[in-house]
C-alpha positions in Angstrom: 37.9 50.6 -36.4 37.2 49.4 -33.0 36.6 45.7 -32.1 34.0 46.8 -29.5 30.3 46.5 -30.3 28.0 49.5 -30.2 26.2 49.4 -26.8 23.4 51.9 -26.1 23.9 54.3 -23.2 20.4 53.6 -21.7 20.1 50.8 -19.3 16.9 48.6 -19.6 14.6 48.4 -16.6 13.7 45.1 -14.8 11.6 42.7 -16.9 9.5 41.3 -14.2 8.5 42.6 -10.8 10.6 41.3 -7.9 9.3 38.3 -5.9 9.0 40.0 -2.6 5.9 39.1 -0.6 3.4 41.7 0.2 3.3 43.1 3.8 0.0 41.4 4.5 1.5 37.9 3.9 -0.2 35.1 2.2 -4.0 35.1 2.5 -4.4 31.3 2.5 -2.1 30.7 5.6 -2.6 31.7 9.2 0.2 33.8 10.6 -0.1 32.7 14.1 2.7 30.5 15.6 0.4 29.1 18.2 -1.0 26.4 16.0 -0.7 23.1 17.7 1.2 20.3 15.9 -0.9 17.5 14.5 -0.9 14.2 16.3 0.6 11.4 14.3 -0.7 7.9 14.3 1.6 5.2 15.7 2.2 3.7 12.3 3.4 7.0 10.8 6.2 7.5 13.4 9.7 6.9 12.3 11.5 3.7 13.5 15.1 3.7 14.6 17.2 2.2 11.9 20.3 0.3 12.5 23.3 1.7 10.5 26.4 0.3 12.2 27.8 -3.0 11.1 28.5 -4.1 14.6 24.7 -4.0 15.3 24.0 -6.3 12.4 26.7 -8.7 13.4 25.4 -8.8 17.0 21.9 -9.4 15.8 23.2 -12.5 14.0 23.8 -14.0 17.5 20.1 -13.6 18.5 16.9 -15.6 17.7 16.0 -16.2 14.0 12.9 -17.1 12.1 13.1 -18.2 8.5 10.3 -17.4 6.0 10.2 -17.9 2.2 10.8 -14.1 1.6 13.3 -13.2 4.3 15.1 -14.2 7.5 14.1 -12.2 10.7 16.8 -11.9 13.3 15.9 -10.5 16.8 18.4 -9.8 19.4 17.6 -8.4 22.9 20.0 -5.5 23.5 20.0 -6.0 27.3 19.9 -2.3 28.0 17.3 -0.1 29.7 16.2 1.5 26.3 12.8 0.0 25.3 13.1 1.3 21.7 12.5 -1.2 18.9 15.3 -0.8 16.3 15.1 -2.2 12.8 17.7 -3.0 10.1 17.4 -4.3 6.5 19.9 -6.0 4.4 19.8 -7.5 0.8 22.8 -9.0 -0.8 23.9 -8.6 -4.4 23.1 -12.3 -5.0 19.4 -11.2 -4.9 19.7 -8.9 -7.9 20.9 -5.4 -9.0 20.5 -2.2 -7.2 16.9 -1.6 -8.4 15.8 -5.0 -7.2 17.6 -4.6 -3.8 16.2 -1.1 -3.3 12.6 -2.3 -4.1 13.0 -5.1 -1.6 14.3 -2.8 1.1 11.4 -0.3 0.5 8.9 -3.2 0.9 10.7 -4.3 4.1 10.6 -0.7 5.5 6.8 -0.6 4.8 6.3 -3.9 6.6 8.4 -2.8 9.5 6.5 0.6 9.9 3.3 -1.3 9.9 4.0 -4.3 12.2 7.1 -3.7 14.4 5.7 -0.9 16.6 2.7 -3.0 17.6 4.2 -6.6 17.5 7.9 -6.1 17.8 9.9 -7.0 21.0 10.7 -4.0 23.1 14.4 -3.3 23.7 15.4 -5.5 20.7 17.0 -5.1 17.4 15.0 -6.6 14.4 17.0 -7.3 11.2 15.3 -8.5 8.0 17.6 -10.3 5.5 16.1 -10.6 2.1 15.9 -13.9 0.3 15.5 -14.5 -3.5 11.8 -15.6 -3.2 10.9 -12.3 -1.6 11.2 -10.5 -4.9 8.1 -11.9 -6.4 6.3 -12.7 -3.2 3.0 -10.8 -2.8 3.0 -8.0 -0.1 0.1 -9.6 1.8 2.0 -12.9 2.2 5.1 -11.0 3.3 3.0 -9.2 5.9 1.6 -12.5 7.2 5.1 -14.0 7.3 6.4 -11.1 9.3 3.5 -11.3 11.7 4.0 -15.0 12.2 7.8 -14.7 12.6 7.4 -11.9 15.3 4.7 -14.1 17.0 7.1 -17.1 17.1 10.0 -15.0 18.4 8.0 -13.4 21.2 7.4 -16.7 22.8 10.2 -17.8 25.2 
């Protein structure tokens, strides 16, 4: 007796047809590469985000505005680049990862909406979360950020 199982000599064919597109392409799409890119509104463009610790530490030496939901730090970079950069920080004192991430998502949405129009050109904007910012309404946070940017724009 052999320990091998009886295998038929015939090979079975493919079960389903191969997923190779037809030569005519997809009928719902145009095949031309000359299609112009869509223009994006200013609010939808990406902001430059601060990632280096040195940038956050340097922003601490700039102007500050305190609101119930966050602290806004603004520091003029003193370089020829007019880009408005933003950074967000929320400490573990505020809450767990879920709470901190939710707060940072709200800050990013606020920054996308207000910093391109009201921010200071050539400056770094850092938002530091505070405990009262967790349950604060988004509309109030928006008004707080607009007021804080207005105060910091004045010399």
